[in-house]
C-alpha positions in Angstrom: 26.3 10.6 6.8 23.2 8.8 4.5 21.7 5.7 5.4 21.8 3.8 1.9 18.4 2.1 3.1 15.9 4.9 3.7 15.1 7.7 1.2 16.9 11.0 1.8 16.2 13.8 -0.5 19.8 15.1 0.2 21.2 12.6 -1.6 18.1 11.0 -3.6 19.7 9.9 -7.3 17.3 7.4 -8.6 19.7 6.3 -11.3 18.6 2.9 -11.6 15.5 4.6 -13.7 15.7 5.9 -17.7 16.5 9.9 -17.9 12.8 11.1 -18.1 12.0 9.1 -15.1 14.9 10.3 -12.9 14.1 14.0 -13.9 10.6 14.0 -13.0 11.1 12.0 -9.5 13.7 14.7 -9.1 11.6 17.4 -10.4 9.1 16.6 -7.4 11.5 16.1 -4.7 13.0 19.4 -5.8 9.2 21.2 -5.9 9.0 20.2 -2.4 12.0 21.1 -1.0 11.7 24.4 -2.5 8.2 24.7 -1.1 9.5 24.2 2.1 8.4 22.7 5.7 6.7 26.0 7.0 4.6 26.2 3.8 3.8 22.1 3.7 2.7 22.2 7.4 0.8 25.3 6.7 -1.3 24.2 3.6 -1.8 20.5 6.2 -3.2 22.2 8.8 -5.5 25.3 6.5 -6.7 22.1 5.2 -5.9 24.3 1.7 -6.9 22.3 -2.2 -3.5 21.0 -3.9 -4.0 23.4 -6.4 -0.5 24.6 -6.6 1.3 21.1 -6.3 -1.5 19.8 -9.2 -0.6 22.6 -11.5 3.0 21.7 -11.1 2.6 18.5 -12.0 0.6 19.6 -14.6 3.3 21.5 -16.1 5.9 18.3 -15.6 3.7 15.5 -17.5 4.1 13.7 -14.0 0.8 11.6 -14.0 0.4 11.7 -18.0 3.8 10.3 -18.3 3.5 7.5 -15.1 -0.4 6.7 -16.0 -0.6 6.0 -19.0 0.2 3.2 -20.6 2.0 2.0 -23.5 -1.4 1.1 -25.2 -2.9 4.8 -24.9 0.7 6.8 -25.0 0.5 7.0 -29.2 3.6 5.8 -29.5 5.1 8.6 -27.2 8.0 6.2 -25.3 8.3 7.8 -21.9 4.9 6.9 -21.0 3.9 3.3 -19.3 2.1 2.1 -16.5 5.6 0.9 -14.7 5.2 -0.1 -11.2 8.6 0.4 -10.2 8.7 3.9 -10.6 4.8 4.7 -9.2 6.5 3.2 -6.2 9.4 5.3 -6.0 7.0 8.5 -6.6 4.3 7.1 -3.8 7.1 7.1 -1.3 8.1 10.8 -2.1 4.6 11.5 -1.8 4.2 9.9 1.5 7.9 11.2 2.6 5.8 14.9 2.3 2.3 14.9 2.6 -0.3 12.4 2.4 -2.6 14.5 1.1 -0.7 14.6 -1.8 -0.1 10.9 -2.3 -4.0 10.9 -2.0 -5.0 13.0 -4.6 -2.4 10.7 -7.0 -3.6 7.2 -5.6 -7.5 8.5 -6.2 -6.4 9.2 -10.0 -4.9 5.8 -10.2 -8.0 4.0 -8.8 -10.5 6.2 -11.4 -7.9 4.9 -14.4 -8.1 1.5 -13.5 -11.8 1.1 -14.8 -11.1 2.9 -18.3 -7.5 1.4 -18.4 -9.5 -2.2 -18.5 -12.0 -0.6 -20.5 -11.8 -1.8 -24.8 -14.1 1.5 -25.2 -11.2 3.4 -27.6 -13.2 6.6 -26.9 -13.2 6.8 -23.4 -9.6 5.5 -23.2 -8.5 8.4 -25.6 -10.4 11.0 -23.6 -8.4 9.8 -20.4 -5.2 9.9 -21.8 -6.1 13.5 -23.1 -7.5 14.2 -19.6 -4.1 13.2 -18.1 -2.2 15.5 -21.1 -4.1 18.6 -19.3 -3.1 17.7 -16.1 -6.6 16.6 -14.7 -7.3 14.1 -11.9 -9.9 11.6 -11.7 -12.0 9.3 -8.9 -13.2 6.1 -8.3 -16.6 6.2 -7.9 -17.4 3.0 -5.9 -18.4 3.6 -2.4 -21.7 4.4 -1.0 -23.2 5.7 2.4 -25.3 2.8 3.0 -23.1 -0.1 1.9 -19.5 1.3 1.9 -17.6 -1.0 -0.8 -20.1 -3.5 -1.1 -20.7 -3.4 -4.5 -23.7 -6.7 -4.7 -26.2 -3.9 -3.1 -25.6 -0.4 -5.2 -27.8 2.0 -5.1 -26.9 3.8 -8.4 -29.3 2.8 -10.6 -29.3 3.6 -14.9 -32.4 3.4 -16.2 -32.5 3.1 -19.9 -33.1 6.2 -21.9 -35.0 4.5 -25.4 -31.8 6.0 -27.3 -29.4 3.4 -26.4 -28.0 5.2 -23.5 -29.0 5.6 -19.5 -30.1 8.1 -17.3 -27.9 7.1 -13.9 -29.2 8.7 -10.5 -27.7 7.9 -7.3 -25.1 9.6 -4.7 -21.5 8.0 -4.0 -19.5 8.8 -0.9 -16.0 8.9 0.3 -15.3 9.5 -3.4 -11.6 11.2 -3.3 -11.1 13.9 -6.1 -14.8 14.4 -6.4 -14.5 17.6 -6.6 -12.3 18.1 -9.4 -12.0 14.8 -11.4 -12.4 15.9 -15.2 -13.8 11.7 -15.4 -15.0 9.7 -12.9 -15.2 6.0 -12.9 -18.9 5.3 -11.9 -20.5 1.8 -10.8 -24.1 1.4 -10.9 -26.6 -0.9 -11.6 -28.9 -1.0 -14.8 -33.0 -0.9 -13.5 -33.8 -3.3 -16.5 -31.7 -6.2 -16.0 -31.3 -8.3 -12.6 -28.5 -9.6 -11.2 -24.7 -9.6 -12.0 -25.7 -9.0 -15.6 -26.6 -5.6 -14.8 -23.7 -4.0 -13.2 -22.4 -0.9 -15.3 -19.2 1.0 -15.1 -19.4 4.2 -16.9 -17.6 7.9 -17.0 -18.7 10.8 -15.6 -17.2 14.2 -15.5 -17.4 16.5 -12.0 -18.0 19.3 -14.1 -21.4 18.3 -16.1 -24.8 19.9 -14.5 -26.2 17.0 -13.6 -23.3 16.1 -11.3 -23.6 17.7 -7.9 -21.1 17.9 -5.5 -22.4 17.7 -2.0 -19.3 18.5 0.6 -16.3 17.3 1.6 -17.1 14.2 4.5 -13.4 14.6 5.8 -11.6 17.9 7.5 -8.9 17.8 5.3 -6.8 18.9 2.3 -7.9 15.7 0.6 -11.2 16.2 -0.9 -13.3 13.3 -0.5 -16.4 13.9 -1.5 -19.7 13.0 -1.5 -21.6 13.6 -5.0 -25.0 12.9 -6.5 -25.9 12.2 -9.8 -29.2 13.6 -11.3 -30.7 11.8 -14.9 -27.0 11.8 -15.6 -26.8 11.2 -19.4 -24.4 8.2 -20.1 -24.1 7.4 -23.5 -22.4 4.4 -25.2 -19.3 6.2 -25.3 -19.4 7.2 -21.4 -20.0 3.2 -20.9 -16.7 1.3 -19.4 -18.0 -2.3 -18.9 -20.7 -4.1 -18.7 -22.0 -7.4 -16.4 -19.6 -9.2 -15.0 -16.7 -7.8 -16.3 -17.9 -4.3 -14.5 -17.9 -6.4 -11.8 -14.3 -7.8 -11.9 -13.3 -4.2 -13.0 -14.3 -3.1 -9.7 -11.7 -5.6 -7.7 -8.7 -5.7 -10.1 -8.9 -1.5 -10.0 -8.4 -2.4 -6.0 -5.6 -4.6 -6.3 -4.0 -2.1 -8.5 -4.3 0.7 -6.6 -4.2 -1.1 -2.5 -0.3 -2.1 -4.1 0.1 1.9 -3.5 -0.1 2.1 0.4 3.3 0.4 1.4 5.2 2.6 0.2 3.3 5.9 0.8 3.5 4.2 4.3 7.4 3.7 4.2 7.9 7.6 2.9 5.8 8.6 6.3 7.8 7.1 8.2 11.2 8.0 6.9 10.5 11.9 7.1 9.3 10.8 10.8 12.0 8.7 11.7 14.7 11.7 10.6 12.9 14.2 13.1 12.6 11.5 15.8 16.2 10.2 15.9 17.5 13.9 15.9 15.3 15.2 18.4 15.8 12.6 20.9 19.9 12.8 20.2 20.0 16.4 20.8 17.4 16.1 24.0 19.3 16.0 27.3 17.5 14.2 30.0 19.4 13.4 33.6 22.4 15.0 32.1 22.1 12.5 29.3 21.2 12.7 25.3 17.7 10.8 25.4 19.6 8.0 22.9 21.7 7.3 26.2 18.9 5.0 27.5 18.8 1.5 26.9 15.1 1.2 26.3 15.3 4.0 24.0 18.1 2.8 21.8 16.0 -0.7 21.7 12.9 1.4 20.6 14.4 3.3 17.7 16.7 0.6 16.4 13.4 -1.5 16.3 11.6 1.2 14.8 14.6 1.0 12.1 14.3 -2.4 11.6 10.5 -2.7 10.8 11.2 0.2 8.3 13.8 -1.5 6.7 11.7 -4.7 6.3 8.6 -3.2 5.3 11.4 -1.6 2.2 12.7 -4.6 1.3 9.1 -6.6 1.4 7.7 -4.3 -0.7 10.1 -3.6 -3.2 10.3 -7.3 -3.5 7.0 -7.6 -4.4 7.1 -5.1 -7.1 8.8 -7.8 -8.7 6.3 -10.2 -8.7 3.7 -7.6 -9.5 5.4 -6.7 -12.7 6.0 -10.6 -13.2 2.6 -11.2 -13.1 0.7 -13.0 -16.0 -2.5 -15.8 -16.6 0.1 -18.4 -15.2 1.6 -16.1 -12.3 -0.8 -14.8 -9.7 1.3 -15.0 -6.9 1.1 -11.1 -6.6 -2.8 -11.5 -5.2 -1.0 -13.1 -1.7 1.6 -10.1 -1.9 -0.6 -7.5 -2.9 -2.8 -7.6 0.1 0.2 -8.3 2.1 1.3 -4.9 1.5 -1.7 -3.5 2.1 -2.2 -5.3 5.3 1.3 -6.0 6.9 3.3 -3.2 5.7 0.9 -0.2 7.0 0.4 -2.0 10.1 4.3 -2.1 10.4 4.2 1.5 9.9 1.6 2.3 12.8 4.1 0.2 14.4 7.7 2.3 13.4 5.3 5.4 14.3 4.4 4.7 17.7 7.8 3.5 18.8 9.7 6.5 17.9 6.4 8.4 19.4 7.4 6.5 22.4 10.7 8.0 22.6 9.9 11.6 21.7 6.8 11.8 23.7 5.2 15.4 24.2 7.4 16.9 20.8 5.5 14.4 18.5 2.4 16.8 19.4 4.4 20.5 18.1 2.8 22.2 15.2 6.1 22.9 13.5 6.8 19.1 13.2 5.9 16.8 10.1 5.6 14.6 13.1 2.4 15.2 14.1 1.3 15.4 10.8 2.9 11.4 10.6 1.3 10.4 13.6 -2.4 11.2 12.0 -1.5 9.9 8.6 -0.1 6.7 9.2 -3.2 5.3 11.0 -5.6 6.1 7.6 -3.6 3.7 5.0 -4.4 0.7 7.1 -7.9 1.6 6.3 -8.2 2.2 3.2 -8.3 -0.3 0.1 -10.3 -2.7 2.6 -9.6 -2.9 6.1 -6.8 -4.7 7.7 -9.2 -8.1 8.3 -10.6 -7.5 5.2 -7.3 -8.5 3.4 -6.3 -11.0 6.2 -9.0 -13.0 5.4 -8.6 -12.7 1.4 -4.2 -14.0 2.7 -6.2 -17.0 4.3 -7.3 -18.0 0.6 -3.6 -18.7 0.3 -2.1 -20.0 3.5 -2.5 -24.3 2.4 -0.8 -23.8 -1.1 1.5 -21.4 0.2 2.7 -23.4 3.0 2.3 -27.2 2.2 2.1 -27.3 -2.0 4.6 -25.2 -3.3 5.2 -25.6 -7.2 8.2 -25.0 -9.3 8.9 -21.1 -11.2 11.7 -19.5 -13.0 13.3 -17.0 -10.1 11.5 -13.8 -10.6 14.2 -11.2 -11.2 14.9 -7.8 -9.7 12.1 -5.9 -12.4 13.5 -2.0 -12.4 13.5 -2.0 -16.3 11.6 0.2 -18.4 8.4 -1.8 -19.5 4.6 -1.6 -19.1 3.1 -3.7 -17.1 0.2 -4.1 -19.2 -1.0 -7.3 -17.8 -2.2 -5.3 -14.8 -5.4 -3.8 -16.9 -6.1 -7.6 -18.3 -6.0 -9.5 -15.0 -9.3 -11.5 -16.1 -12.0 -12.7 -13.6 -11.8 -12.1 -10.1 -11.8 -15.7 -8.8 -9.7 -18.8 -8.5 -7.5 -17.3 -5.7 -7.6 -20.9 -3.5 -5.7 -22.9 -6.9 -2.7 -20.4 -7.1 0.1 -21.9 -6.3 3.7 -20.5 -5.1 7.3 -21.3 -5.3 8.9 -23.0 -2.1 9.1 -20.3 0.7 11.8 -22.4 2.3 14.6 -21.6 -0.3 14.8 -18.2 1.2 14.8 -18.9 4.7 17.9 -21.6 3.5 19.8 -18.8 2.6 19.9 -17.6 5.9 20.2 -20.6 8.2 23.0 -19.5 9.3 22.2 -16.3 11.3 20.0 -16.9 14.8 17.5 -15.4 14.3 16.2 -16.2 11.0 17.1 -20.0 11.9 14.9 -19.4 15.2 12.2 -17.9 12.9 12.1 -21.0 10.4 11.6 -23.2 13.5 8.0 -21.1 14.2 7.1 -21.1 10.8 8.0 -24.8 10.3 5.6 -25.2 13.4 3.2 -23.3 11.7 3.3 -25.8 8.9 2.8 -28.3 11.8 -0.4 -26.4 13.0 -2.0 -26.3 9.4 -1.6 -30.4 9.0 -2.3 -31.5 12.2 -4.6 -28.8 14.0 -6.4 -26.3 11.5 -9.3 -24.7 12.2 -12.1 -27.6 11.7 -15.5 -26.5 9.8 -17.2 -25.0 12.6 -13.9 -22.6 13.8 -13.7 -22.0 10.2 -16.8 -20.0 11.0 -15.0 -17.7 13.9 -13.2 -15.0 12.1 -11.4 -14.1 15.1 -9.7 -17.1 15.3 -8.9 -17.2 11.8 -7.5 -14.0 12.0 -5.1 -15.0 14.7 -4.1 -17.6 12.5 -3.7 -15.5 9.8 -1.4 -13.4 11.8 0.8 -16.0 11.7 0.8 -16.5 8.5 1.6 -13.1 7.3 5.0 -13.2 9.6 6.0 -15.8 7.3 5.1 -14.4 4.0 6.5 -11.2 5.2 9.6 -12.6 6.0 10.1 -14.7 3.1 10.1 -11.5 0.7 12.3 -9.6 2.9 15.2 -12.2 2.8 14.6 -12.7 -1.4 15.0 -8.8 -1.5 17.9 -8.9 1.4 19.6 -11.8 -1.2 19.2 -9.8 -4.1 20.4 -6.5 -2.6 23.2 -7.9 -0.4 21.6 -6.6 3.1 24.3 -6.1 5.8 23.5 -9.3 8.0 23.1 -6.8 11.6 20.5 -5.7 10.5 18.8 -8.4 9.1 19.4 -10.9 11.9 18.1 -7.7 14.3 15.2 -7.4 12.2 14.7 -11.3 13.0 14.5 -10.9 16.1 11.7 -8.4 16.1 9.8 -11.0 13.7 10.4 -13.9 15.9 9.2 -11.7 19.1 6.1 -11.0 17.0 5.1 -14.4 15.9 5.6 -15.8 20.0 3.2 -12.5 21.0 0.7 -13.9 18.0 0.5 -17.4 19.1 -0.3 -16.5 22.7 -2.7 -14.7 20.9 -4.0 -17.7 19.3 -3.6 -19.3 22.8 -6.3 -17.1 24.7 -9.3 -17.5 21.5 -12.3 -18.7 23.2 -13.1 -21.4 20.7 -9.4 -22.2 20.4 -9.2 -26.6 21.1 -6.8 -28.1 23.5 -4.7 -29.1 21.0 -4.5 -25.6 19.3 -3.7 -24.2 23.0 -0.5 -26.9 22.9 0.9 -25.9 19.8 0.5 -21.6 20.9 2.4 -22.4 23.6 4.8 -24.3 21.7 5.8 -22.5 19.3 6.7 -19.4 21.6 10.4 -18.2 21.1 12.7 -16.6 22.6 15.2 -14.6 19.7 18.5 -14.7 20.1 20.3 -11.6 21.8 23.7 -10.6 20.5 24.7 -7.2 22.5 27.8 -6.6 19.8 25.0 -7.0 16.9 22.7 -4.7 18.4 25.6 -2.1 18.5 26.3 -1.9 15.2 22.6 -1.6 14.5 22.4 0.9 16.8 25.0 2.6 15.3 22.9 2.9 12.2 20.0 4.5 13.7 22.3 7.3 15.8 23.6 8.3 12.5 20.3 9.3 11.2 20.5 12.3 13.8 21.2 15.5 11.4 21.2 13.1 8.5 18.2 15.2 7.1 16.3 18.4 7.8 13.6 19.7 5.8 14.7 23.4 4.5 12.1 26.0 6.5 
């Protein structure tokens, strides 16, 4: 029986979307299914470039329909930048292979500076390239500096005719081998400071564009490229000065959101394989799934995956409802990148502990998933970078709520145009949030939600009475431990909001919060052991440890959902 909470290609029917979106999502699933598991794995292992997939996407107009905002769509009604359907496609790509997701993801990043630009010529060129089925690239990172955009060595020298000649190299640039347009970040040689930044459009086929190599051993083409006196005319300039800096950060805001749903797709496919294998594997005369520790690990993996989906689905609503007066998405966005992707690692690890050597076999999707899931927490800023970012919001979120109208479920066919006019990337500490307690109050009768609420209230007490002082605030190791505790409260909040909107079974929800109670306790113990933790902080940490409320009957009912996944989906050979 299909589980309504997980993506299953056999039963997938995205009826909540418009007709053309449904057609394209279903056509994408069908293309992968017709290709078959053997060919999918063969392409992954042979590091084959994705030419056939990109030909399919071009034929169907997939990227052009999903990634052209209405302002550049020339009146074509199906084209829009719709985060809900973009998230749905992320999940499908993750389900079949992260290489496909990556080509799409890097195209999204490459388009970010273009769609934020006032350069009408460049925007029209990008829309035409999408119609032609081209992919895009985001030329930000450099070998010596990573993504430290303050230190770029891509230099633009004025050519005397109103344009520039660009020289320098970029490193770790996806799609750099084939991109019809590469958004490149650099700085002018004749202007000092932030006013000298420039974002410009380059073409990977130009003679002054030199492809050096693929820096990874993968179907993903993660390139190093070099520009030598590349001509940059006025029609190629996307942003200058501080606007170029903001475009870089705001593009990453748009792009990093895609990592969570990619991770979800990976975990879903791997879970079907893992549960099916465990159910069919006989050990000491019994199915592997008869052992209590196996049931616990697979149940934990299942409820963590459900939590990933609930959080990400709800975060879509805040992303789509954002505006100049509502920037709450700037917290939930790094949460999807940092928390959901690391939850994905835990889900894979729990299942791998069960299936053991099977997870290495070359004819399984799981072997691929176990490798690919590691990459997502490390893309678009490390876990630590994003964890440090969410700390900027902790005081206001926990202690200083504001009034907002409730954000509805956003599956409507609207264009999310605010994402390309986010404005200056600053002022994060001033952003206010609605009261997080409301979501918890709705489920106060569930034992583990109530238990976790005790821990969340304790964190508020910590922030008010034992927060890191000025000296400790320079100890990032300590701060990151605090950030993990805060992240759990936010994670639980959006899970509960989405559970309320979707009528999630309370058994699944309470089982999930039993896991979150354990997680909070583990991070509290970690904080207790930090070198610079004060005695007061150590006492608080041990006082915040809780034991989940156990319920054998509830766990058994959730296990039945997990057990039903055995044989529920197997990809065509």
